[in-house]
C-alpha positions as CSV (number, residue, x, y, z in Angstrom):
1,M,0.0,0.0,0.0
2,S,1.3,3.4,-0.9
3,K,1.6,6.4,1.4
4,E,-1.2,8.1,-0.4
5,M,-3.6,5.2,0.0
6,G,-2.8,5.0,3.7
7,A,-3.4,8.7,4.1
8,V,-6.8,8.4,2.3
9,L,-7.8,5.4,4.5
10,V,-6.8,7.3,7.7
11,F,-8.6,10.4,6.7
12,G,-11.7,8.4,5.7
13,A,-11.7,6.6,9.1
14,I,-11.5,10.0,10.9
15,A,-14.3,11.4,8.8
16,L,-16.4,8.4,9.4
17,A,-15.8,8.5,13.1
18,A,-16.8,12.2,13.1
19,L,-20.0,11.5,11.2
20,I,-20.9,8.7,13.6
21,M,-20.3,10.9,16.7
22,F,-22.3,13.7,15.1
23,A,-25.3,11.4,14.5
24,L,-25.1,10.0,18.0
25,E,-25.1,13.5,19.5
26,R,-28.1,14.5,17.4
27,R,-30.0,11.5,18.6
28,A,-29.0,12.3,22.2
29,A,-30.1,15.9,21.8
30,A,-33.5,14.8,20.5
31,R,-33.9,12.5,23.5
32,R,-33.0,15.3,25.9
33,K,-35.5,17.6,24.1
34,A,-38.2,15.0,24.3
35,A,-37.5,14.5,28.0
36,R,-38.1,18.2,28.6
37,G,-41.5,18.0,26.9
38,G,-40.2,19.4,23.5
39,R,-39.1,22.8,24.8
40,E,-35.7,24.3,24.4
41,V,-33.7,25.7,27.3
42,D,-31.8,28.8,26.5
43,V,-28.2,28.3,27.7
44,A,-27.7,32.0,28.3
45,N,-30.6,31.9,30.8
46,L,-29.0,29.0,32.6
47,I,-25.7,30.9,32.9
48,A,-27.4,34.0,34.2
49,F,-30.2,32.5,36.4
50,G,-29.1,29.0,37.2
51,S,-31.1,25.8,37.0
52,A,-34.3,27.7,37.9
53,A,-34.3,29.1,34.4
54,G,-34.7,25.6,33.0
55,E,-37.9,25.3,35.0
56,G,-39.2,28.7,33.9
57,Q,-38.6,30.4,37.2
58,K,-36.2,33.3,36.4
59,T,-37.3,35.4,39.3
60,H,-38.2,34.5,42.9
61,D,-41.0,36.1,44.9
């Protein structure tokens, strides 16, 4: 096997691994969204207001 063919195989394996990881993450994100009842949680709110923002309680009485 030539160096070029080896490089193509290594690059192909890396690209395939990246695609598999991307697909698995998309499935996991869909499961997390379904567990939250289909709603999105804004990450900026979580940073500013903590976990209460994920429950829709940004302010406390």
